[in-house]
Kinemage of the C-alpha trace (Angstrom):
@kinemage 1
@onewidth
@group {chain A} dominant
@subgroup {mainchain}
@vectorlist {calphas} color= white
{ca unk a 1} P 0.000 0.000 0.000
{ca unk a 2} L 2.756 2.460 0.943
{ca unk a 3} L 4.721 1.547 -2.196
{ca unk a 4} L 1.617 2.353 -4.264
{ca unk a 5} L 1.175 5.704 -2.504
{ca unk a 6} L 4.818 6.581 -3.180
{ca unk a 7} L 4.465 5.632 -6.859
{ca unk a 8} L 1.326 7.748 -7.250
{ca unk a 9} L 2.988 10.720 -5.567
{ca unk a 10} L 6.072 10.399 -7.799
{ca unk a 11} L 3.977 10.272 -10.967
{ca unk a 12} L 1.893 13.217 -9.808
{ca unk a 13} L 4.944 15.360 -9.022
{ca unk a 14} L 6.633 14.429 -12.294
{ca unk a 15} L 3.527 15.425 -14.254
{ca unk a 16} L 3.310 18.659 -12.288
{ca unk a 17} L 6.931 19.460 -13.174
{ca unk a 18} L 6.362 18.647 -16.860
{ca unk a 19} L 3.295 20.870 -17.020
{ca unk a 20} L 4.987 23.818 -15.284
{ca unk a 21} L 5.786 25.652 -18.573
{ca unk a 22} L 2.127 25.394 -19.618
{ca unk a 23} L 0.922 26.604 -16.230
{ca unk a 24} L 3.326 29.515 -16.547
{ca unk a 25} L 1.889 30.408 -19.961
{ca unk a 26} L -1.613 30.251 -18.497
{ca unk a 27} L -0.488 32.528 -15.661
{ca unk a 28} L 0.948 35.295 -17.843
{ca unk a 29} L -2.409 36.762 -18.972
{ca unk a 30} L -3.498 36.910 -15.314
{ca unk a 31} L -0.290 38.269 -13.823
{ca unk a 32} L -1.667 41.811 -13.501
{ca unk a 33} L -4.506 40.469 -11.353
{ca unk a 34} L -2.006 38.684 -9.087
{ca unk a 35} L 0.089 41.841 -8.916
{ca unk a 36} L -2.964 43.759 -7.687
{ca unk a 37} L -3.590 41.142 -4.979
{ca unk a 38} L 0.056 41.399 -3.861
{ca unk a 39} L -0.085 45.215 -3.936
{ca unk a 40} L -3.203 45.185 -1.731
{ca unk a 41} L -1.458 42.852 0.723
{ca unk a 42} L 1.594 45.121 0.902
{ca unk a 43} L -0.613 48.150 1.499
{ca unk a 44} L -2.830 46.488 4.127
{ca unk a 45} L -0.033 44.754 6.054
{ca unk a 46} L -0.416 44.226 9.793
{ca unk a 47} L 2.139 46.287 11.662
{ca unk a 48} L 2.233 44.142 14.820
{ca unk a 49} L 1.892 40.390 15.421
{ca unk a 50} L -1.704 39.482 16.258
{ca unk a 51} L -2.653 37.221 19.159
{ca unk a 52} L -3.268 33.656 17.976
{ca unk a 53} L -6.746 33.750 16.400
{ca unk a 54} L -9.253 31.537 18.171
{ca unk a 55} L -10.810 30.376 14.902
{ca unk a 56} L -7.434 29.150 13.603
{ca unk a 57} L -6.800 27.217 16.827
{ca unk a 58} L -10.278 25.726 16.686
{ca unk a 59} L -9.830 24.612 13.087
{ca unk a 60} L -6.610 22.761 13.899
{ca unk a 61} L -7.962 21.330 17.145
{ca unk a 62} L -11.085 20.024 15.415
{ca unk a 63} L -8.923 17.630 13.383
{ca unk a 64} L -6.931 16.276 16.332
{ca unk a 65} L -8.011 12.884 17.651
{ca unk a 66} L -9.081 12.274 21.225
{ca unk a 67} L -6.329 10.618 23.264
{ca unk a 68} L -6.451 8.130 26.063
{ca unk a 69} L -6.170 9.666 29.519
{ca unk a 70} L -2.540 10.095 30.579
{ca unk a 71} L -1.053 9.844 27.085
{ca unk a 72} L 1.042 12.636 25.684
{ca unk a 73} L 0.102 14.591 22.588
{ca unk a 74} L 2.233 13.638 19.583
{ca unk a 75} L 3.751 16.577 17.686
{ca unk a 76} L 5.722 15.899 14.507
{ca unk a 77} L 8.033 18.623 13.134
{ca unk a 78} L 9.907 18.519 9.828
{ca unk a 79} L 12.792 20.725 8.682
{ca unk a 80} L 14.324 20.194 5.248
{ca unk a 81} L 17.372 22.458 5.425
{ca unk a 82} L 19.654 24.257 7.878
{ca unk a 83} L 17.801 27.547 8.412
{ca unk a 84} L 14.490 25.749 8.821
{ca unk a 85} L 16.032 23.395 11.346
{ca unk a 86} L 17.154 26.394 13.372
{ca unk a 87} L 13.547 27.619 13.574
{ca unk a 88} L 12.333 24.103 14.410
{ca unk a 89} L 15.009 23.644 17.093
{ca unk a 90} L 13.978 26.838 18.884
{ca unk a 91} L 10.327 25.784 18.692
{ca unk a 92} L 11.126 22.398 20.257
{ca unk a 93} L 13.091 24.150 23.007
{ca unk a 94} L 10.118 26.429 23.712
{ca unk a 95} L 7.874 23.366 24.131
{ca unk a 96} L 10.158 21.529 26.541
{ca unk a 97} L 8.464 20.607 29.812
{ca unk a 98} L 5.046 20.232 28.210
{ca unk a 99} L 3.223 16.876 28.046
{ca unk a 100} L 4.049 16.623 24.354
{ca unk a 101} L 5.952 13.829 22.597
{ca unk a 102} L 8.171 15.327 19.887
{ca unk a 103} L 9.290 13.446 16.774
{ca unk a 104} L 10.923 14.998 13.744
{ca unk a 105} L 12.594 14.933 10.378
{ca unk a 106} L 15.757 16.965 10.901
{ca unk a 107} L 19.298 16.685 12.112
{ca unk a 108} L 21.603 17.155 15.087
{ca unk a 109} L 20.076 20.481 16.146
{ca unk a 110} L 16.610 19.028 16.538
{ca unk a 111} L 17.960 15.949 18.249
{ca unk a 112} L 19.940 18.015 20.738
{ca unk a 113} L 16.797 20.049 21.469
{ca unk a 114} L 14.989 16.894 22.546
{ca unk a 115} L 13.134 15.622 19.483
{ca unk a 116} L 13.263 11.989 18.381
{ca unk a 117} L 14.641 11.997 14.822
{ca unk a 118} L 12.855 9.672 12.417
{ca unk a 119} L 14.802 10.716 9.308
{ca unk a 120} L 17.854 13.043 8.867
{ca unk a 121} L 16.152 15.209 6.237
{ca unk a 122} L 17.894 18.537 6.949
{ca unk a 123} L 21.307 16.921 6.551
{ca unk a 124} L 20.492 16.223 2.894
{ca unk a 125} L 18.950 19.530 1.786
{ca unk a 126} L 17.626 19.325 -1.774
{ca unk a 127} L 17.278 22.439 -3.940
{ca unk a 128} L 16.110 22.824 -7.545
{ca unk a 129} L 14.807 20.358 -10.116
{ca unk a 130} L 18.227 18.819 -10.817
{ca unk a 131} L 18.876 18.455 -7.103
{ca unk a 132} L 15.555 16.633 -6.711
{ca unk a 133} L 16.457 14.177 -9.469
{ca unk a 134} L 19.879 13.520 -7.963
{ca unk a 135} L 18.435 12.880 -4.492
{ca unk a 136} L 15.333 10.978 -5.607
{ca unk a 137} L 16.180 7.780 -3.619
{ca unk a 138} L 16.596 9.918 -0.492
{ca unk a 139} L 13.266 11.676 -1.087
{ca unk a 140} L 11.499 8.364 -1.649
{ca unk a 141} L 12.908 6.977 1.628
{ca unk a 142} L 11.889 10.086 3.537
{ca unk a 143} L 8.356 10.042 2.122
{ca unk a 144} L 7.977 6.320 2.782
{ca unk a 145} L 9.155 6.835 6.362
{ca unk a 146} L 6.582 9.596 6.785
{ca unk a 147} L 3.734 7.467 5.402
{ca unk a 148} L 4.615 4.630 7.780
{ca unk a 149} L 4.546 7.057 10.693
{ca unk a 150} L 1.092 8.309 9.662
{ca unk a 151} L -0.083 4.704 9.590
{ca unk a 152} L 1.588 3.371 12.746
{ca unk a 153} L 2.117 6.402 15.005
{ca unk a 154} L -0.271 9.086 13.834
{ca unk a 155} L 0.645 12.600 15.069
{ca unk a 156} L -1.924 14.892 16.659
{ca unk a 157} L -0.387 17.823 14.784
{ca unk a 158} L 2.177 18.091 11.978
{ca unk a 159} L 4.316 21.248 11.774
{ca unk a 160} L 6.243 21.637 8.514
{ca unk a 161} L 8.964 24.296 8.563
{ca unk a 162} L 9.557 26.156 5.271
{ca unk a 163} L 10.820 23.864 2.414
{ca unk a 164} L 7.511 23.749 0.487
{ca unk a 165} L 8.558 21.178 -2.146
{ca unk a 166} L 8.577 17.855 -0.290
{ca unk a 167} L 6.611 19.332 2.581
{ca unk a 168} L 3.583 19.954 0.370
{ca unk a 169} L 3.634 16.308 -0.718
{ca unk a 170} L 3.723 15.334 2.964
{ca unk a 171} L 0.935 17.804 3.753
{ca unk a 172} L -1.244 16.281 1.052
{ca unk a 173} L -0.813 12.832 2.635
{ca unk a 174} L -1.869 14.299 5.991
{ca unk a 175} L -4.894 15.942 4.392
{ca unk a 176} L -6.127 12.621 3.029
{ca unk a 177} L -6.002 11.125 6.544
{ca unk a 178} L -7.410 14.144 8.354
{ca unk a 179} L -4.175 14.966 10.216
{ca unk a 180} L -3.946 18.732 10.886
{ca unk a 181} L -1.012 20.524 9.226
{ca unk a 182} L 0.511 23.822 10.315
{ca unk a 183} L 3.105 25.336 7.971
{ca unk a 184} L 5.719 27.431 9.767
{ca unk a 185} L 7.359 30.096 7.543
{ca unk a 186} L 4.940 30.581 4.670
{ca unk a 187} L 6.267 30.065 1.120
{ca unk a 188} L 6.890 33.138 -1.011
{ca unk a 189} L 4.070 32.427 -3.451
{ca unk a 190} L 3.165 36.113 -3.259
{ca unk a 191} L 6.340 36.763 -5.263
{ca unk a 192} L 6.897 33.692 -7.433
{ca unk a 193} L 4.326 31.272 -8.816
{ca unk a 194} L 1.045 32.336 -7.176
{ca unk a 195} L -0.696 29.732 -9.336
{ca unk a 196} L 0.490 27.223 -6.729
{ca unk a 197} L -1.859 28.706 -4.133
{ca unk a 198} L -4.690 26.353 -5.031
{ca unk a 199} L -2.599 23.315 -4.153
{ca unk a 200} L -1.276 24.997 -1.034
{ca unk a 201} L -4.784 25.890 0.163
{ca unk a 202} L -5.870 22.268 -0.258
{ca unk a 203} L -2.834 20.841 1.542
{ca unk a 204} L -2.309 22.884 4.719
{ca unk a 205} L -4.797 23.861 7.402
{ca unk a 206} L -3.005 27.072 8.418
{ca unk a 207} L 0.246 28.925 7.864
{ca unk a 208} L 2.497 31.006 10.105
{ca unk a 209} L 3.954 34.075 8.394
{ca unk a 210} L 7.134 35.963 9.280
{ca unk a 211} L 6.573 39.094 7.169
{ca unk a 212} L 3.636 41.372 8.044
{ca unk a 213} L 2.083 41.594 4.570
{ca unk a 214} L 2.063 37.822 4.037
{ca unk a 215} L -0.859 37.289 6.396
{ca unk a 216} L -3.141 39.501 4.316
{ca unk a 217} L -2.064 37.775 1.098
{ca unk a 218} L -2.755 34.244 2.344
{ca unk a 219} L -6.042 35.186 3.994
{ca unk a 220} L -7.234 36.831 0.781
{ca unk a 221} L -6.650 33.513 -0.975
{ca unk a 222} L -8.426 31.400 1.587
{ca unk a 223} L -5.543 30.136 3.757
{ca unk a 224} L -5.878 30.793 7.510
{ca unk a 225} L -2.734 32.721 8.435
{ca unk a 226} L -1.172 34.190 11.562
{ca unk a 227} L 1.725 36.673 11.658
{ca unk a 228} L 4.094 35.611 14.427
{ca unk a 229} L 6.865 38.155 13.757
{ca unk a 230} L 10.289 37.535 12.258
{ca unk a 231} L 12.621 34.978 13.923
{ca unk a 232} L 15.584 37.247 13.140
{ca unk a 233} L 14.349 39.602 15.858
{ca unk a 234} L 14.575 36.713 18.332
{ca unk a 235} L 18.142 35.986 17.224
{ca unk a 236} L 19.204 39.620 17.591
{ca unk a 237} L 17.724 39.716 21.077
{ca unk a 238} L 19.233 36.375 22.120
{ca unk a 239} L 22.703 37.001 20.676
{ca unk a 240} L 23.305 40.732 20.274
{ca unk a 241} L 26.468 41.940 18.598
{ca unk a 242} L 29.402 42.183 21.009
{ca unk a 243} L 30.087 45.934 21.529
{ca unk a 244} L 33.858 45.438 21.639
{ca unk a 245} L 33.826 43.486 18.366
{ca unk a 246} L 31.574 46.121 16.757
{ca unk a 247} L 33.919 48.913 17.868
{ca unk a 248} L 36.819 46.999 16.351
{ca unk a 249} L 35.026 46.786 13.011
{ca unk a 250} L 34.062 50.461 13.102
{ca unk a 251} L 37.700 51.435 13.697
{ca unk a 252} L 38.246 51.226 9.926
{ca unk a 253} L 35.834 52.024 7.085
{ca unk a 254} L 34.472 48.549 6.311
{ca unk a 255} L 32.533 47.175 3.376
{ca unk a 256} L 30.818 43.871 4.140
{ca unk a 257} L 30.027 41.423 1.316
{ca unk a 258} L 27.190 38.868 1.565
{ca unk a 259} L 27.100 36.945 -1.745
{ca unk a 260} L 24.500 34.362 -0.627
{ca unk a 261} L 24.291 31.043 1.185
{ca unk a 262} L 24.136 28.597 -1.733
{ca unk a 263} L 27.034 27.790 -4.021
{ca unk a 264} L 25.162 28.913 -7.159
{ca unk a 265} L 24.345 32.258 -5.533
{ca unk a 266} L 27.951 32.828 -4.481
{ca unk a 267} L 29.226 31.973 -7.958
{ca unk a 268} L 26.730 34.364 -9.539
{ca unk a 269} L 27.112 37.356 -7.220
{ca unk a 270} L 30.621 37.341 -5.748
{ca unk a 271} L 32.608 38.229 -8.915
{ca unk a 272} L 30.588 41.438 -9.415
{ca unk a 273} L 30.847 42.278 -5.723
{ca unk a 274} L 34.616 41.937 -5.883
{ca unk a 275} L 34.797 44.307 -8.860
{ca unk a 276} L 32.622 46.802 -6.991
{ca unk a 277} L 34.822 46.563 -3.892
{ca unk a 278} L 37.945 47.078 -6.024
{ca unk a 279} L 36.452 50.266 -7.492
{ca unk a 280} L 35.554 51.562 -4.029
{ca unk a 281} L 39.112 50.897 -2.811
{ca unk a 282} L 40.353 53.306 -5.436
{ca unk a 283} L 38.309 56.037 -3.719
{ca unk a 284} L 38.807 54.874 -0.111
{ca unk a 285} L 42.459 53.769 0.225
{ca unk a 286} L 42.099 52.498 3.803
{ca unk a 287} L 38.973 50.493 2.970
{ca unk a 288} L 38.573 47.146 4.710
{ca unk a 289} L 36.603 44.536 2.743
{ca unk a 290} L 35.220 41.598 4.715
{ca unk a 291} L 33.299 38.533 3.546
{ca unk a 292} L 31.840 36.802 6.637
{ca unk a 293} L 30.154 33.428 6.197
{ca unk a 294} L 28.562 30.989 8.645
{ca unk a 295} L 28.590 27.841 6.530
{ca unk a 296} L 31.998 26.091 6.371
{ca unk a 297} L 30.766 24.036 3.404
{ca unk a 298} L 31.003 27.167 1.245
{ca unk a 299} L 34.620 27.925 2.172
{ca unk a 300} L 36.186 26.098 -0.838
{ca unk a 301} L 33.867 27.932 -3.265
{ca unk a 302} L 34.563 31.318 -1.708
{ca unk a 303} L 38.335 30.852 -1.543
{ca unk a 304} L 38.488 29.569 -5.103
{ca unk a 305} L 36.648 32.663 -6.361
{ca unk a 306} L 38.810 35.007 -4.295
{ca unk a 307} L 41.926 33.386 -5.758
{ca unk a 308} L 40.533 33.395 -9.302
{ca unk a 309} L 39.797 37.121 -9.142
{ca unk a 310} L 43.049 37.970 -7.293
{ca unk a 311} L 41.042 39.468 -4.409
{ca unk a 312} L 43.796 39.266 -1.792
{ca unk a 313} L 42.380 42.408 -0.182
{ca unk a 314} L 39.228 40.555 0.964
{ca unk a 315} L 39.123 39.057 4.471
{ca unk a 316} L 37.130 35.816 4.578
{ca unk a 317} L 35.798 35.496 8.139
{ca unk a 318} L 33.929 32.668 9.876
{ca unk a 319} L 31.574 32.823 12.828
{ca unk a 320} L 28.789 35.221 13.846
{ca unk a 321} L 27.733 37.844 11.323
{ca unk a 322} L 26.374 40.360 13.838
{ca unk a 323} L 29.607 42.308 14.623
{ca unk a 324} L 30.388 42.723 10.923
{ca unk a 325} L 26.854 43.718 9.944
{ca unk a 326} L 26.480 46.211 12.777
{ca unk a 327} L 30.001 47.643 12.540
{ca unk a 328} L 30.326 47.960 8.758
{ca unk a 329} L 29.917 51.270 7.015
{ca unk a 330} L 27.944 49.568 4.240
{ca unk a 331} L 26.768 46.068 3.329
{ca unk a 332} L 26.602 44.796 -0.259
{ca unk a 333} L 24.274 41.802 -0.111
{ca unk a 334} L 22.538 39.319 -2.337
{ca unk a 335} L 18.776 39.538 -1.875
{ca unk a 336} L 17.697 37.239 0.953
{ca unk a 337} L 17.700 36.780 4.713
{ca unk a 338} L 21.240 38.138 5.076
{ca unk a 339} L 20.262 41.490 3.599
{ca unk a 340} L 17.333 41.800 6.027
{ca unk a 341} L 19.590 40.855 8.945
{ca unk a 342} L 21.945 43.687 7.978
{ca unk a 343} L 18.999 46.074 7.745
{ca unk a 344} L 17.839 45.138 11.246
{ca unk a 345} L 21.270 46.171 12.550
{ca unk a 346} L 20.587 49.617 11.089
{ca unk a 347} L 23.423 49.450 8.548
{ca unk a 348} L 22.775 50.821 5.020
{ca unk a 349} L 22.545 48.007 2.480
{ca unk a 350} L 22.706 47.751 -1.292
{ca unk a 351} L 20.874 44.627 -2.483
{ca unk a 352} L 21.810 42.821 -5.698
{ca unk a 353} L 20.766 39.711 -7.557
{ca unk a 354} L 22.778 38.670 -10.602
{ca unk a 355} L 20.490 36.672 -12.882
{ca unk a 356} L 22.023 33.723 -14.696
{ca unk a 357} L 20.690 32.757 -18.094
{ca unk a 358} L 17.816 33.763 -20.333
{ca unk a 359} L 15.101 31.824 -18.471
{ca unk a 360} L 15.778 33.496 -15.122
{ca unk a 361} L 15.767 36.909 -16.815
{ca unk a 362} L 12.443 36.234 -18.527
{ca unk a 363} L 11.066 34.927 -15.245
{ca unk a 364} L 12.094 38.054 -13.349
{ca unk a 365} L 10.459 40.379 -15.851
{ca unk a 366} L 7.262 38.354 -16.333
{ca unk a 367} L 6.530 36.289 -13.221
{ca unk a 368} L 7.452 38.465 -10.232
{ca unk a 369} L 4.224 39.649 -8.585
{ca unk a 370} L 5.684 42.266 -6.227
{ca unk a 371} L 7.439 45.567 -6.978
{ca unk a 372} L 10.576 44.831 -4.931
{ca unk a 373} L 12.954 41.939 -4.244
{ca unk a 374} L 14.500 43.211 -0.978
{ca unk a 375} L 12.578 42.215 2.160
{ca unk a 376} L 13.138 45.644 3.736
{ca unk a 377} L 11.499 47.374 0.769
{ca unk a 378} L 8.587 44.924 0.785
{ca unk a 379} L 8.026 45.456 4.507
{ca unk a 380} L 8.089 49.240 4.114
{ca unk a 381} L 6.210 49.080 0.784
{ca unk a 382} L 8.638 51.644 -0.599
{ca unk a 383} L 12.262 51.867 -1.723
{ca unk a 384} L 14.201 52.099 1.546
{ca unk a 385} L 17.427 50.525 0.277
{ca unk a 386} L 18.720 50.408 -3.321
{ca unk a 387} L 18.074 47.091 -5.054
{ca unk a 388} L 19.240 45.791 -8.413
{ca unk a 389} L 18.291 42.647 -10.288
{ca unk a 390} L 19.962 42.275 -13.683
{ca unk a 391} L 21.433 39.865 -16.191
{ca unk a 392} L 24.153 41.803 -18.011
{ca unk a 393} L 27.385 42.728 -16.247
{ca unk a 394} L 26.730 46.429 -16.954
{ca unk a 395} L 24.257 46.316 -14.072
{ca unk a 396} L 27.187 46.452 -11.677
{ca unk a 397} L 27.853 50.041 -12.775
{ca unk a 398} L 24.505 51.036 -11.262
{ca unk a 399} L 25.357 49.062 -8.141
{ca unk a 400} L 28.628 50.953 -7.751
{ca unk a 401} L 26.830 54.293 -8.127
{ca unk a 402} L 24.454 53.316 -5.296
{ca unk a 403} L 27.374 52.151 -3.135
{ca unk a 404} L 29.070 55.526 -3.612
{ca unk a 405} L 25.854 57.373 -2.804
{ca unk a 406} L 25.319 55.553 0.507
{ca unk a 407} L 28.963 55.419 1.529
{ca unk a 408} L 29.284 59.136 2.139
{ca unk a 409} L 27.348 61.131 4.724
{ca unk a 410} L 24.453 63.004 3.188
{ca unk a 411} L 20.736 62.996 2.520
{ca unk a 412} L 20.693 59.572 0.831
{ca unk a 413} L 22.408 57.846 3.762
{ca unk a 414} L 20.265 59.694 6.326
{ca unk a 415} L 17.045 58.744 4.512
{ca unk a 416} L 18.168 55.125 4.297
{ca unk a 417} L 18.910 54.906 8.036
{ca unk a 418} L 15.532 56.466 8.883
{ca unk a 419} L 13.807 53.982 6.595
{ca unk a 420} L 15.574 51.056 8.266
{ca unk a 421} L 14.307 52.226 11.667
{ca unk a 422} L 10.777 52.196 10.264
{ca unk a 423} L 11.273 48.671 8.875
{ca unk a 424} L 12.320 47.314 12.252
{ca unk a 425} L 9.364 48.951 13.994
{ca unk a 426} L 6.956 47.548 11.423
{ca unk a 427} L 8.181 43.999 12.081
{ca unk a 428} L 7.031 44.377 15.688
{ca unk a 429} L 8.612 42.925 18.784
{ca unk a 430} L 10.692 39.752 19.229
{ca unk a 431} L 8.943 36.572 20.313
{ca unk a 432} L 8.116 34.758 17.058
{ca unk a 433} L 9.066 31.350 18.478
{ca unk a 434} L 7.085 31.899 21.672
{ca unk a 435} L 4.005 32.903 19.667
{ca unk a 436} L 4.270 29.760 17.554
{ca unk a 437} L 4.687 27.652 20.694
{ca unk a 438} L 1.659 29.318 22.307
{ca unk a 439} L -0.490 28.444 19.312
{ca unk a 440} L 0.707 24.821 19.318
{ca unk a 441} L 0.002 24.496 23.041
{ca unk a 442} L -3.505 25.857 22.466
{ca unk a 443} L -4.104 23.225 19.777
{ca unk a 444} L -2.593 20.204 21.530
{ca unk a 445} L -3.270 20.976 25.185
{ca unk a 446} L -6.505 22.916 24.910
{ca unk a 447} L -5.055 26.118 26.345
{ca unk a 448} L -7.840 28.262 24.975
{ca unk a 449} L -7.172 31.021 27.451
{ca unk a 450} L -3.879 31.744 25.639
{ca unk a 451} L -5.496 31.977 22.212
């Protein structure tokens, strides 16, 4: 039976992938309608996290099964890659001490937090269509493991963290059996591929959003959503930048480079960043250029590119990013979480995204539903920091002009810093993990007074 379910799911996902170009063509005539929906969501964004809505808790609780007296509630959490596992780990830690049995797909972080690991999914992160094909045996094993758990040890609630590819397949299996599914960190369908909302709406029971405008978007399209705040605020509160380290960075004019977390992103963005840094050095002779990175797996890629482009002036640093992001004069960052983290430290940022190939360029100009790519600009619903998305190398000339503009004191830098203050205020207060944990307790333990 499980083998048949796996085969059906594989065929379904393969057909969905094959029909993607046709679905894209069908989407193009309607893209202006989707852009209006996204624009309304950006304009109507909640400015503070709401309390957990009672109706959302009731919907999830209605699908949980009654348990024998004295038995613990069974919560299953899945994280498919490193950043998601960090969110899941903190959620498990927040639930420690409760009468809840925690099982998970994840890795060492989740295990150390107290969850029983059923499959090491986050240690084999899969990205992109080619990556899926290469790791197909792994995906099949993970999905089979999940189906057996649903059959033999059914959870009272399934929490899927980010990673919408495999997680949506898992959510669909839960839906067929009536197991409630809560998605933590909503997918960015408001930006790319909103045609996938129909499937998403049919697969998950509710979603937790980390950007204020996302809640409005998902609710407009029929998905119960709750804005819990951004987990980055929790990280900044829990591990603030060391003042001595920040002062050391500020002692010299420092440009910080964040080329991305994935190898393909680093290969696409770092060469242009190095050229931009070289041009700035000609104007600022005592410039310090630093490339901090958390993931040691990317060290060979980074060092190879630095050597290839003769960038001996760049310091490649490991460890926490906070001192560099807070102490730098300016951050040049690939669009993503790193750029928002720099913004939350109050440091001016120039955001870039070097497109690779004709298809990505066509996609950017025809599929994107929102007016900005930088999270700070989306949160503010205006251009707070300069952002550039381009295919041809000439785009780096515009990047350098923006770097020059923000490097020096003046109206542009002042306006940027004021805008970043507004972005942080709009995200609300820290406590995203605690809000998620409160909602889960209300569902599993019947703590209606907290909802």
